[in-house]
PyMOL Python script that loads the backbone (N, CA, C, O; Angstrom):
from pymol import cmd

cmd.read_pdbstr("""\
ATOM      1  N   MET A   1     -10.455   7.127  13.890  1.00  0.00           N
ATOM      2  CA  MET A   1     -11.343   6.494  13.027  1.00  0.00           C
ATOM      3  C   MET A   1     -11.850   7.317  11.954  1.00  0.00           C
ATOM      4  O   MET A   1     -12.182   6.855  10.862  1.00  0.00           O
ATOM      5  N   ALA A   2     -11.913   8.591  12.280  1.00  0.00           N
ATOM      6  CA  ALA A   2     -12.445   9.583  11.204  1.00  0.00           C
ATOM      7  C   ALA A   2     -11.626   9.570   9.933  1.00  0.00           C
ATOM      8  O   ALA A   2     -12.132   9.748   8.824  1.00  0.00           O
ATOM      9  N   SER A   3     -10.334   9.351  10.141  1.00  0.00           N
ATOM     10  CA  SER A   3      -9.390   9.476   8.927  1.00  0.00           C
ATOM     11  C   SER A   3      -9.759   8.128   7.978  1.00  0.00           C
ATOM     12  O   SER A   3      -9.719   8.189   6.749  1.00  0.00           O
ATOM     13  N   LEU A   4     -10.094   6.999   8.657  1.00  0.00           N
ATOM     14  CA  LEU A   4     -10.420   5.927   7.856  1.00  0.00           C
ATOM     15  C   LEU A   4     -11.653   6.194   7.090  1.00  0.00           C
ATOM     16  O   LEU A   4     -11.707   5.944   5.886  1.00  0.00           O
ATOM     17  N   GLN A   5     -12.670   6.706   7.762  1.00  0.00           N
ATOM     18  CA  GLN A   5     -13.887   7.078   7.156  1.00  0.00           C
ATOM     19  C   GLN A   5     -13.708   8.025   5.999  1.00  0.00           C
ATOM     20  O   GLN A   5     -14.348   7.881   4.958  1.00  0.00           O
ATOM     21  N   THR A   6     -12.817   9.015   6.185  1.00  0.00           N
ATOM     22  CA  THR A   6     -12.508   9.959   5.158  1.00  0.00           C
ATOM     23  C   THR A   6     -11.894   9.350   3.997  1.00  0.00           C
ATOM     24  O   THR A   6     -12.265   9.622   2.855  1.00  0.00           O
ATOM     25  N   PHE A   7     -10.812   8.399   4.303  1.00  0.00           N
ATOM     26  CA  PHE A   7     -10.215   7.648   3.231  1.00  0.00           C
ATOM     27  C   PHE A   7     -11.193   6.945   2.335  1.00  0.00           C
ATOM     28  O   PHE A   7     -11.109   6.989   1.108  1.00  0.00           O
ATOM     29  N   GLU A   8     -12.212   6.236   3.055  1.00  0.00           N
ATOM     30  CA  GLU A   8     -13.177   5.507   2.351  1.00  0.00           C
ATOM     31  C   GLU A   8     -14.015   6.437   1.528  1.00  0.00           C
ATOM     32  O   GLU A   8     -14.347   6.160   0.375  1.00  0.00           O
ATOM     33  N   PHE A   9     -14.343   7.523   2.126  1.00  0.00           N
ATOM     34  CA  PHE A   9     -15.203   8.543   1.361  1.00  0.00           C
ATOM     35  C   PHE A   9     -14.490   9.062   0.109  1.00  0.00           C
ATOM     36  O   PHE A   9     -15.094   9.126  -0.962  1.00  0.00           O
ATOM     37  N   TYR A  10     -13.249   9.421   0.232  1.00  0.00           N
ATOM     38  CA  TYR A  10     -12.400   9.829  -0.867  1.00  0.00           C
ATOM     39  C   TYR A  10     -12.300   8.800  -1.984  1.00  0.00           C
ATOM     40  O   TYR A  10     -12.369   9.094  -3.177  1.00  0.00           O
ATOM     41  N   THR A  11     -12.136   7.599  -1.515  1.00  0.00           N
ATOM     42  CA  THR A  11     -11.947   6.495  -2.539  1.00  0.00           C
ATOM     43  C   THR A  11     -13.276   6.178  -3.261  1.00  0.00           C
ATOM     44  O   THR A  11     -13.280   5.786  -4.428  1.00  0.00           O
ATOM     45  N   GLU A  12     -14.369   6.351  -2.563  1.00  0.00           N
ATOM     46  CA  GLU A  12     -15.698   6.084  -3.103  1.00  0.00           C
ATOM     47  C   GLU A  12     -15.936   7.198  -4.116  1.00  0.00           C
ATOM     48  O   GLU A  12     -16.455   6.899  -5.191  1.00  0.00           O
ATOM     49  N   ARG A  13     -15.600   8.452  -3.858  1.00  0.00           N
ATOM     50  CA  ARG A  13     -15.734   9.593  -4.786  1.00  0.00           C
ATOM     51  C   ARG A  13     -14.882   9.383  -6.005  1.00  0.00           C
ATOM     52  O   ARG A  13     -15.303   9.622  -7.137  1.00  0.00           O
ATOM     53  N   ALA A  14     -13.670   8.927  -5.750  1.00  0.00           N
ATOM     54  CA  ALA A  14     -12.717   8.663  -6.939  1.00  0.00           C
ATOM     55  C   ALA A  14     -13.183   7.523  -7.808  1.00  0.00           C
ATOM     56  O   ALA A  14     -12.867   7.528  -8.997  1.00  0.00           O
ATOM     57  N   ASP A  15     -13.898   6.566  -7.314  1.00  0.00           N
ATOM     58  CA  ASP A  15     -14.440   5.422  -8.099  1.00  0.00           C
ATOM     59  C   ASP A  15     -15.636   5.998  -8.842  1.00  0.00           C
ATOM     60  O   ASP A  15     -15.826   5.649 -10.007  1.00  0.00           O
ATOM     61  N   GLN A  16     -16.433   6.837  -8.258  1.00  0.00           N
ATOM     62  CA  GLN A  16     -17.556   7.486  -8.852  1.00  0.00           C
ATOM     63  C   GLN A  16     -17.159   8.326 -10.117  1.00  0.00           C
ATOM     64  O   GLN A  16     -17.761   8.302 -11.190  1.00  0.00           O
ATOM     65  N   SER A  17     -16.064   9.061  -9.823  1.00  0.00           N
ATOM     66  CA  SER A  17     -15.511   9.949 -10.906  1.00  0.00           C
ATOM     67  C   SER A  17     -15.036   9.037 -12.074  1.00  0.00           C
ATOM     68  O   SER A  17     -15.316   9.306 -13.242  1.00  0.00           O
ATOM     69  N   ALA A  18     -14.336   7.989 -11.728  1.00  0.00           N
ATOM     70  CA  ALA A  18     -13.792   7.096 -12.781  1.00  0.00           C
ATOM     71  C   ALA A  18     -14.967   6.470 -13.662  1.00  0.00           C
ATOM     72  O   ALA A  18     -14.937   6.334 -14.885  1.00  0.00           O
ATOM     73  N   ALA A  19     -15.961   6.130 -12.840  1.00  0.00           N
ATOM     74  CA  ALA A  19     -17.186   5.524 -13.577  1.00  0.00           C
ATOM     75  C   ALA A  19     -17.781   6.582 -14.524  1.00  0.00           C
ATOM     76  O   ALA A  19     -18.150   6.293 -15.662  1.00  0.00           O
ATOM     77  N   GLU A  20     -17.858   7.815 -14.007  1.00  0.00           N
ATOM     78  CA  GLU A  20     -18.458   8.943 -14.835  1.00  0.00           C
ATOM     79  C   GLU A  20     -17.610   9.169 -16.070  1.00  0.00           C
ATOM     80  O   GLU A  20     -18.136   9.384 -17.162  1.00  0.00           O
ATOM     81  N   ALA A  21     -16.289   9.119 -15.900  1.00  0.00           N
ATOM     82  CA  ALA A  21     -15.344   9.312 -17.083  1.00  0.00           C
ATOM     83  C   ALA A  21     -15.512   8.269 -18.022  1.00  0.00           C
ATOM     84  O   ALA A  21     -15.414   8.554 -19.215  1.00  0.00           O
ATOM     85  N   SER A  22     -15.776   6.965 -17.636  1.00  0.00           N
ATOM     86  CA  SER A  22     -15.811   5.876 -18.574  1.00  0.00           C
ATOM     87  C   SER A  22     -17.139   5.899 -19.384  1.00  0.00           C
ATOM     88  O   SER A  22     -17.227   5.320 -20.467  1.00  0.00           O
ATOM     89  N   THR A  23     -18.157   6.578 -18.830  1.00  0.00           N
ATOM     90  CA  THR A  23     -19.459   6.606 -19.595  1.00  0.00           C
ATOM     91  C   THR A  23     -19.710   7.930 -20.224  1.00  0.00           C
ATOM     92  O   THR A  23     -20.759   8.152 -20.830  1.00  0.00           O
ATOM     93  N   ALA A  24     -18.703   8.870 -20.083  1.00  0.00           N
ATOM     94  CA  ALA A  24     -18.962  10.189 -20.648  1.00  0.00           C
ATOM     95  C   ALA A  24     -18.984  10.242 -22.186  1.00  0.00           C
ATOM     96  O   ALA A  24     -18.088   9.658 -22.796  1.00  0.00           O
ATOM     97  N   ALA A  25     -19.851  10.838 -22.788  1.00  0.00           N
ATOM     98  CA  ALA A  25     -19.846  10.942 -24.265  1.00  0.00           C
ATOM     99  C   ALA A  25     -19.066  12.126 -24.682  1.00  0.00           C
ATOM    100  O   ALA A  25     -18.493  12.083 -25.771  1.00  0.00           O
ATOM    101  N   LEU A  26     -18.987  13.116 -23.982  1.00  0.00           N
ATOM    102  CA  LEU A  26     -18.214  14.366 -24.354  1.00  0.00           C
ATOM    103  C   LEU A  26     -16.984  14.379 -23.708  1.00  0.00           C
ATOM    104  O   LEU A  26     -16.872  14.137 -22.506  1.00  0.00           O
ATOM    105  N   ALA A  27     -15.899  14.693 -24.566  1.00  0.00           N
ATOM    106  CA  ALA A  27     -14.505  14.744 -24.155  1.00  0.00           C
ATOM    107  C   ALA A  27     -14.270  15.662 -22.839  1.00  0.00           C
ATOM    108  O   ALA A  27     -13.536  15.302 -21.919  1.00  0.00           O
ATOM    109  N   ASN A  28     -14.927  16.800 -22.852  1.00  0.00           N
ATOM    110  CA  ASN A  28     -14.659  17.813 -21.786  1.00  0.00           C
ATOM    111  C   ASN A  28     -15.268  17.244 -20.470  1.00  0.00           C
ATOM    112  O   ASN A  28     -14.766  17.519 -19.380  1.00  0.00           O
ATOM    113  N   VAL A  29     -16.331  16.467 -20.594  1.00  0.00           N
ATOM    114  CA  VAL A  29     -16.926  15.863 -19.360  1.00  0.00           C
ATOM    115  C   VAL A  29     -16.050  14.798 -18.893  1.00  0.00           C
ATOM    116  O   VAL A  29     -15.801  14.691 -17.692  1.00  0.00           O
ATOM    117  N   ARG A  30     -15.541  13.960 -19.807  1.00  0.00           N
ATOM    118  CA  ARG A  30     -14.621  12.900 -19.470  1.00  0.00           C
ATOM    119  C   ARG A  30     -13.291  13.456 -18.814  1.00  0.00           C
ATOM    120  O   ARG A  30     -12.802  12.882 -17.842  1.00  0.00           O
ATOM    121  N   GLU A  31     -12.750  14.525 -19.337  1.00  0.00           N
ATOM    122  CA  GLU A  31     -11.585  15.156 -18.771  1.00  0.00           C
ATOM    123  C   GLU A  31     -11.850  15.613 -17.291  1.00  0.00           C
ATOM    124  O   GLU A  31     -11.101  15.355 -16.349  1.00  0.00           O
ATOM    125  N   ARG A  32     -12.966  16.294 -17.221  1.00  0.00           N
ATOM    126  CA  ARG A  32     -13.279  16.857 -15.909  1.00  0.00           C
ATOM    127  C   ARG A  32     -13.469  15.689 -14.852  1.00  0.00           C
ATOM    128  O   ARG A  32     -13.020  15.820 -13.713  1.00  0.00           O
ATOM    129  N   ALA A  33     -14.087  14.639 -15.219  1.00  0.00           N
ATOM    130  CA  ALA A  33     -14.205  13.513 -14.383  1.00  0.00           C
ATOM    131  C   ALA A  33     -12.850  12.842 -14.064  1.00  0.00           C
ATOM    132  O   ALA A  33     -12.629  12.399 -12.937  1.00  0.00           O
ATOM    133  N   LEU A  34     -12.004  12.774 -14.998  1.00  0.00           N
ATOM    134  CA  LEU A  34     -10.656  12.226 -14.842  1.00  0.00           C
ATOM    135  C   LEU A  34      -9.865  13.054 -13.866  1.00  0.00           C
ATOM    136  O   LEU A  34      -9.125  12.550 -13.021  1.00  0.00           O
ATOM    137  N   ARG A  35     -10.063  14.422 -14.029  1.00  0.00           N
ATOM    138  CA  ARG A  35      -9.291  15.348 -13.088  1.00  0.00           C
ATOM    139  C   ARG A  35      -9.926  15.248 -11.761  1.00  0.00           C
ATOM    140  O   ARG A  35      -9.180  15.354 -10.787  1.00  0.00           O
ATOM    141  N   SER A  36     -11.158  15.065 -11.573  1.00  0.00           N
ATOM    142  CA  SER A  36     -11.775  14.829 -10.312  1.00  0.00           C
ATOM    143  C   SER A  36     -11.262  13.552  -9.676  1.00  0.00           C
ATOM    144  O   SER A  36     -10.853  13.551  -8.515  1.00  0.00           O
ATOM    145  N   GLU A  37     -11.281  12.522 -10.393  1.00  0.00           N
ATOM    146  CA  GLU A  37     -10.739  11.178  -9.886  1.00  0.00           C
ATOM    147  C   GLU A  37      -9.367  11.359  -9.372  1.00  0.00           C
ATOM    148  O   GLU A  37      -9.043  10.950  -8.257  1.00  0.00           O
ATOM    149  N   LYS A  38      -8.550  11.973 -10.179  1.00  0.00           N
ATOM    150  CA  LYS A  38      -7.179  12.268  -9.662  1.00  0.00           C
ATOM    151  C   LYS A  38      -7.023  13.069  -8.273  1.00  0.00           C
ATOM    152  O   LYS A  38      -6.214  12.791  -7.389  1.00  0.00           O
ATOM    153  N   THR A  39      -7.838  13.982  -8.261  1.00  0.00           N
ATOM    154  CA  THR A  39      -7.946  14.805  -6.992  1.00  0.00           C
ATOM    155  C   THR A  39      -8.354  13.976  -5.829  1.00  0.00           C
ATOM    156  O   THR A  39      -7.700  14.022  -4.787  1.00  0.00           O
ATOM    157  N   TRP A  40      -9.421  13.208  -5.956  1.00  0.00           N
ATOM    158  CA  TRP A  40     -10.052  12.408  -4.920  1.00  0.00           C
ATOM    159  C   TRP A  40      -8.970  11.274  -4.583  1.00  0.00           C
ATOM    160  O   TRP A  40      -8.840  10.946  -3.403  1.00  0.00           O
ATOM    161  N   ARG A  41      -8.270  10.724  -5.471  1.00  0.00           N
ATOM    162  CA  ARG A  41      -7.287   9.736  -5.120  1.00  0.00           C
ATOM    163  C   ARG A  41      -6.111  10.323  -4.368  1.00  0.00           C
ATOM    164  O   ARG A  41      -5.520   9.708  -3.480  1.00  0.00           O
ATOM    165  N   GLY A  42      -5.799  11.561  -4.777  1.00  0.00           N
ATOM    166  CA  GLY A  42      -4.675  12.272  -3.871  1.00  0.00           C
ATOM    167  C   GLY A  42      -5.211  12.475  -2.582  1.00  0.00           C
ATOM    168  O   GLY A  42      -4.497  12.193  -1.620  1.00  0.00           O
ATOM    169  N   LEU A  43      -6.421  12.946  -2.387  1.00  0.00           N
ATOM    170  CA  LEU A  43      -6.940  13.120  -0.992  1.00  0.00           C
ATOM    171  C   LEU A  43      -7.000  11.862  -0.222  1.00  0.00           C
ATOM    172  O   LEU A  43      -6.781  11.839   0.989  1.00  0.00           O
ATOM    173  N   ALA A  44      -7.304  10.788  -0.934  1.00  0.00           N
ATOM    174  CA  ALA A  44      -7.326   9.485  -0.205  1.00  0.00           C
ATOM    175  C   ALA A  44      -5.933   9.017   0.245  1.00  0.00           C
ATOM    176  O   ALA A  44      -5.729   8.467   1.327  1.00  0.00           O
ATOM    177  N   ALA A  45      -4.996   9.280  -0.672  1.00  0.00           N
ATOM    178  CA  ALA A  45      -3.579   9.036  -0.286  1.00  0.00           C
ATOM    179  C   ALA A  45      -3.069   9.855   0.902  1.00  0.00           C
ATOM    180  O   ALA A  45      -2.329   9.398   1.773  1.00  0.00           O
ATOM    181  N   GLN A  46      -3.515  11.062   0.858  1.00  0.00           N
ATOM    182  CA  GLN A  46      -3.066  11.961   1.989  1.00  0.00           C
ATOM    183  C   GLN A  46      -3.701  11.495   3.286  1.00  0.00           C
ATOM    184  O   GLN A  46      -3.042  11.461   4.325  1.00  0.00           O
ATOM    185  N   ALA A  47      -5.015  11.124   3.232  1.00  0.00           N
ATOM    186  CA  ALA A  47      -5.730  10.650   4.395  1.00  0.00           C
ATOM    187  C   ALA A  47      -5.006   9.367   4.871  1.00  0.00           C
ATOM    188  O   ALA A  47      -4.847   9.220   6.083  1.00  0.00           O
ATOM    189  N   GLN A  48      -4.591   8.505   4.077  1.00  0.00           N
ATOM    190  CA  GLN A  48      -3.854   7.308   4.391  1.00  0.00           C
ATOM    191  C   GLN A  48      -2.489   7.633   5.098  1.00  0.00           C
ATOM    192  O   GLN A  48      -2.132   7.029   6.110  1.00  0.00           O
ATOM    193  N   ARG A  49      -1.789   8.567   4.536  1.00  0.00           N
ATOM    194  CA  ARG A  49      -0.529   8.924   5.028  1.00  0.00           C
ATOM    195  C   ARG A  49      -0.732   9.613   6.445  1.00  0.00           C
ATOM    196  O   ARG A  49       0.112   9.430   7.322  1.00  0.00           O
ATOM    197  N   THR A  50      -1.792  10.364   6.660  1.00  0.00           N
ATOM    198  CA  THR A  50      -2.086  10.987   7.960  1.00  0.00           C
ATOM    199  C   THR A  50      -2.401   9.944   9.034  1.00  0.00           C
ATOM    200  O   THR A  50      -1.991  10.000  10.193  1.00  0.00           O
ATOM    201  N   LEU A  51      -3.161   9.005   8.527  1.00  0.00           N
ATOM    202  CA  LEU A  51      -3.525   7.891   9.511  1.00  0.00           C
ATOM    203  C   LEU A  51      -2.277   7.086   9.967  1.00  0.00           C
ATOM    204  O   LEU A  51      -2.126   6.729  11.135  1.00  0.00           O
ATOM    205  N   ALA A  52      -1.407   6.828   8.989  1.00  0.00           N
ATOM    206  CA  ALA A  52      -0.115   6.166   9.329  1.00  0.00           C
ATOM    207  C   ALA A  52       0.787   6.988  10.206  1.00  0.00           C
ATOM    208  O   ALA A  52       1.430   6.446  11.105  1.00  0.00           O
ATOM    209  N   GLU A  53       0.853   8.235   9.981  1.00  0.00           N
ATOM    210  CA  GLU A  53       1.692   9.207  10.736  1.00  0.00           C
ATOM    211  C   GLU A  53       1.137   9.280  12.223  1.00  0.00           C
ATOM    212  O   GLU A  53       1.886   9.272  13.200  1.00  0.00           O
ATOM    213  N   ARG A  54      -0.168   9.349  12.297  1.00  0.00           N
ATOM    214  CA  ARG A  54      -0.785   9.393  13.613  1.00  0.00           C
ATOM    215  C   ARG A  54      -0.509   8.054  14.408  1.00  0.00           C
ATOM    216  O   ARG A  54      -0.284   8.079  15.618  1.00  0.00           O
ATOM    217  N   ALA A  55      -0.534   6.987  13.736  1.00  0.00           N
ATOM    218  CA  ALA A  55      -0.225   5.589  14.424  1.00  0.00           C
ATOM    219  C   ALA A  55       1.192   5.621  14.873  1.00  0.00           C
ATOM    220  O   ALA A  55       1.516   5.153  15.964  1.00  0.00           O
ATOM    221  N   LYS A  56       2.016   6.146  14.080  1.00  0.00           N
ATOM    222  CA  LYS A  56       3.489   6.146  14.264  1.00  0.00           C
ATOM    223  C   LYS A  56       3.777   7.094  15.599  1.00  0.00           C
ATOM    224  O   LYS A  56       4.493   6.725  16.529  1.00  0.00           O
ATOM    225  N   ASN A  57       3.182   8.222  15.546  1.00  0.00           N
ATOM    226  CA  ASN A  57       3.279   9.169  16.633  1.00  0.00           C
ATOM    227  C   ASN A  57       2.734   8.600  17.967  1.00  0.00           C
ATOM    228  O   ASN A  57       3.352   8.738  19.023  1.00  0.00           O
ATOM    229  N   GLU A  58       1.569   7.966  17.873  1.00  0.00           N
ATOM    230  CA  GLU A  58       1.030   7.371  19.042  1.00  0.00           C
ATOM    231  C   GLU A  58       1.894   6.292  19.674  1.00  0.00           C
ATOM    232  O   GLU A  58       2.001   6.164  20.893  1.00  0.00           O
ATOM    233  N   SER A  59       2.509   5.515  18.772  1.00  0.00           N
ATOM    234  CA  SER A  59       3.412   4.401  19.207  1.00  0.00           C
ATOM    235  C   SER A  59       4.689   5.066  19.919  1.00  0.00           C
ATOM    236  O   SER A  59       5.124   4.576  20.961  1.00  0.00           O
ATOM    237  N   LEU A  60       5.256   6.152  19.352  1.00  0.00           N
ATOM    238  CA  LEU A  60       6.340   6.896  19.946  1.00  0.00           C
ATOM    239  C   LEU A  60       5.942   7.434  21.249  1.00  0.00           C
ATOM    240  O   LEU A  60       6.767   7.393  22.162  1.00  0.00           O
ATOM    241  N   ARG A  61       4.732   7.953  21.457  1.00  0.00           N
ATOM    242  CA  ARG A  61       4.326   8.541  22.713  1.00  0.00           C
ATOM    243  C   ARG A  61       4.156   7.398  23.711  1.00  0.00           C
ATOM    244  O   ARG A  61       4.523   7.582  24.872  1.00  0.00           O
ATOM    245  N   ASP A  62       3.637   6.259  23.351  1.00  0.00           N
ATOM    246  CA  ASP A  62       3.458   5.199  24.298  1.00  0.00           C
ATOM    247  C   ASP A  62       4.842   4.729  24.749  1.00  0.00           C
ATOM    248  O   ASP A  62       5.020   4.446  25.933  1.00  0.00           O
ATOM    249  N   GLU A  63       5.913   4.627  23.777  1.00  0.00           N
ATOM    250  CA  GLU A  63       7.116   4.149  24.218  1.00  0.00           C
ATOM    251  C   GLU A  63       7.792   5.188  25.177  1.00  0.00           C
ATOM    252  O   GLU A  63       8.423   4.823  26.169  1.00  0.00           O
ATOM    253  N   ARG A  64       7.624   6.515  24.825  1.00  0.00           N
ATOM    254  CA  ARG A  64       8.155   7.503  25.724  1.00  0.00           C
ATOM    255  C   ARG A  64       7.560   7.445  27.095  1.00  0.00           C
ATOM    256  O   ARG A  64       8.279   7.544  28.090  1.00  0.00           O
ATOM    257  N   ARG A  65       6.228   7.283  27.174  1.00  0.00           N
ATOM    258  CA  ARG A  65       5.616   7.216  28.427  1.00  0.00           C
ATOM    259  C   ARG A  65       5.985   5.973  29.313  1.00  0.00           C
ATOM    260  O   ARG A  65       6.038   6.049  30.540  1.00  0.00           O
ATOM    261  N   ALA A  66       6.243   4.793  28.589  1.00  0.00           N
ATOM    262  CA  ALA A  66       6.620   3.655  29.291  1.00  0.00           C
ATOM    263  C   ALA A  66       8.107   3.935  29.799  1.00  0.00           C
ATOM    264  O   ALA A  66       8.416   3.578  30.936  1.00  0.00           O
ATOM    265  N   ALA A  67       8.931   4.501  29.059  1.00  0.00           N
ATOM    266  CA  ALA A  67      10.260   4.763  29.528  1.00  0.00           C
ATOM    267  C   ALA A  67      10.314   5.742  30.728  1.00  0.00           C
ATOM    268  O   ALA A  67      11.115   5.597  31.651  1.00  0.00           O
ATOM    269  N   GLU A  68       9.472   6.682  30.661  1.00  0.00           N
ATOM    270  CA  GLU A  68       9.296   7.634  31.774  1.00  0.00           C
ATOM    271  C   GLU A  68       8.816   6.951  33.070  1.00  0.00           C
ATOM    272  O   GLU A  68       9.302   7.224  34.168  1.00  0.00           O
ATOM    273  N   ALA A  69       7.865   6.075  32.886  1.00  0.00           N
ATOM    274  CA  ALA A  69       7.350   5.414  33.958  1.00  0.00           C
ATOM    275  C   ALA A  69       8.394   4.466  34.574  1.00  0.00           C
ATOM    276  O   ALA A  69       8.415   4.307  35.794  1.00  0.00           O
ATOM    277  N   GLU A  70       9.224   3.858  33.799  1.00  0.00           N
ATOM    278  CA  GLU A  70      10.313   3.002  34.264  1.00  0.00           C
ATOM    279  C   GLU A  70      11.272   3.944  35.028  1.00  0.00           C
ATOM    280  O   GLU A  70      11.631   3.667  36.173  1.00  0.00           O
ATOM    281  N   GLU A  71      11.639   4.943  34.455  1.00  0.00           N
ATOM    282  CA  GLU A  71      12.605   5.835  35.189  1.00  0.00           C
ATOM    283  C   GLU A  71      12.024   6.374  36.431  1.00  0.00           C
ATOM    284  O   GLU A  71      12.800   6.632  37.351  1.00  0.00           O
ATOM    285  N   THR A  72      10.738   6.584  36.581  1.00  0.00           N
ATOM    286  CA  THR A  72      10.120   7.114  37.733  1.00  0.00           C
ATOM    287  C   THR A  72      10.115   5.917  38.851  1.00  0.00           C
ATOM    288  O   THR A  72      10.437   6.087  40.026  1.00  0.00           O
ATOM    289  N   ALA A  73       9.746   4.836  38.351  1.00  0.00           N
ATOM    290  CA  ALA A  73       9.809   3.591  39.288  1.00  0.00           C
ATOM    291  C   ALA A  73      11.235   3.406  39.863  1.00  0.00           C
ATOM    292  O   ALA A  73      11.430   3.235  41.066  1.00  0.00           O
ATOM    293  N   PHE A  74      12.216   3.449  38.939  1.00  0.00           N
ATOM    294  CA  PHE A  74      13.599   3.303  39.355  1.00  0.00           C
ATOM    295  C   PHE A  74      14.070   4.340  40.316  1.00  0.00           C
ATOM    296  O   PHE A  74      14.784   4.016  41.265  1.00  0.00           O
ATOM    297  N   ALA A  75      13.675   5.670  40.098  1.00  0.00           N
ATOM    298  CA  ALA A  75      14.088   6.717  40.934  1.00  0.00           C
ATOM    299  C   ALA A  75      13.461   6.475  42.341  1.00  0.00           C
ATOM    300  O   ALA A  75      14.098   6.679  43.375  1.00  0.00           O
ATOM    301  N   ARG A  76      12.184   6.030  42.319  1.00  0.00           N
ATOM    302  CA  ARG A  76      11.419   5.781  43.646  1.00  0.00           C
ATOM    303  C   ARG A  76      12.126   4.698  44.365  1.00  0.00           C
ATOM    304  O   ARG A  76      12.245   4.825  45.583  1.00  0.00           O
ATOM    305  N   MET A  77      12.632   3.611  43.758  1.00  0.00           N
ATOM    306  CA  MET A  77      13.351   2.511  44.411  1.00  0.00           C
ATOM    307  C   MET A  77      14.729   2.978  44.913  1.00  0.00           C
ATOM    308  O   MET A  77      15.203   2.597  45.984  1.00  0.00           O
ATOM    309  N   ALA A  78      15.323   3.805  44.091  1.00  0.00           N
ATOM    310  CA  ALA A  78      16.641   4.329  44.590  1.00  0.00           C
ATOM    311  C   ALA A  78      16.583   5.240  45.764  1.00  0.00           C
ATOM    312  O   ALA A  78      17.530   5.336  46.544  1.00  0.00           O
ATOM    313  N   ALA A  79      15.399   5.954  45.901  1.00  0.00           N
ATOM    314  CA  ALA A  79      15.278   6.929  46.993  1.00  0.00           C
ATOM    315  C   ALA A  79      14.762   6.215  48.260  1.00  0.00           C
ATOM    316  O   ALA A  79      14.850   6.824  49.326  1.00  0.00           O
ATOM    317  N   GLU A  80      14.261   5.048  48.236  1.00  0.00           N
ATOM    318  CA  GLU A  80      13.860   4.354  49.384  1.00  0.00           C
ATOM    319  C   GLU A  80      14.969   3.743  50.134  1.00  0.00           C
ATOM    320  O   GLU A  80      15.853   3.182  49.487  1.00  0.00           O
ATOM    321  N   PRO A  81      15.031   3.779  51.372  1.00  0.00           N
ATOM    322  CA  PRO A  81      16.202   3.096  52.081  1.00  0.00           C
ATOM    323  C   PRO A  81      16.049   1.588  51.885  1.00  0.00           C
ATOM    324  O   PRO A  81      14.950   1.053  51.737  1.00  0.00           O
ATOM    325  N   SER A  82      17.199   0.941  51.892  1.00  0.00           N
ATOM    326  CA  SER A  82      17.181  -0.530  51.635  1.00  0.00           C
ATOM    327  C   SER A  82      16.923  -1.113  52.980  1.00  0.00           C
ATOM    328  O   SER A  82      17.310  -0.492  53.970  1.00  0.00           O
ATOM    329  N   PRO A  83      16.265  -2.323  53.115  1.00  0.00           N
ATOM    330  CA  PRO A  83      16.022  -2.943  54.351  1.00  0.00           C
ATOM    331  C   PRO A  83      17.244  -3.251  55.263  1.00  0.00           C
ATOM    332  O   PRO A  83      17.236  -3.226  56.493  1.00  0.00           O
ATOM    333  N   GLU A  84      18.287  -3.543  54.460  1.00  0.00           N
ATOM    334  CA  GLU A  84      19.587  -3.895  55.254  1.00  0.00           C
ATOM    335  C   GLU A  84      20.071  -2.586  56.005  1.00  0.00           C
ATOM    336  O   GLU A  84      20.533  -2.676  57.142  1.00  0.00           O
ATOM    337  N   ILE A  85      19.969  -1.493  55.419  1.00  0.00           N
ATOM    338  CA  ILE A  85      20.445  -0.219  56.047  1.00  0.00           C
ATOM    339  C   ILE A  85      19.599   0.174  57.245  1.00  0.00           C
ATOM    340  O   ILE A  85      20.135   0.691  58.225  1.00  0.00           O
ATOM    341  N   ALA A  86      18.293  -0.054  57.195  1.00  0.00           N
ATOM    342  CA  ALA A  86      17.376   0.300  58.163  1.00  0.00           C
ATOM    343  C   ALA A  86      17.546  -0.586  59.380  1.00  0.00           C
ATOM    344  O   ALA A  86      17.195  -0.179  60.488  1.00  0.00           O
ATOM    345  N   ALA A  87      18.045  -1.720  59.213  1.00  0.00           N
ATOM    346  CA  ALA A  87      18.185  -2.706  60.306  1.00  0.00           C
ATOM    347  C   ALA A  87      19.375  -2.498  61.239  1.00  0.00           C
ATOM    348  O   ALA A  87      19.568  -3.272  62.176  1.00  0.00           O
TER     349      ALA A  87
END
""", "prot")
cmd.dss("prot")
cmd.show_as("cartoon", "prot")
cmd.util.cbc("prot")
cmd.orient("prot")
């Protein structure tokens, strides 16, 4: 959840920089604000990619754990003697 909060923070900062650029009277202040906006938007995009990558990795881990649990259950069933053999 921290990444989502970070994404929102970065987006808010980018919006603030864009607003500053639109109201700047001096060209150098406007350019600085536009550079700042670009940087904040890049950070927001990176946070979003990180969040997506974490979700993908978590899904893969869950699938792997489920497969391992299934293999373990199958191995236990195979190791137990069948009721017909015990009789």
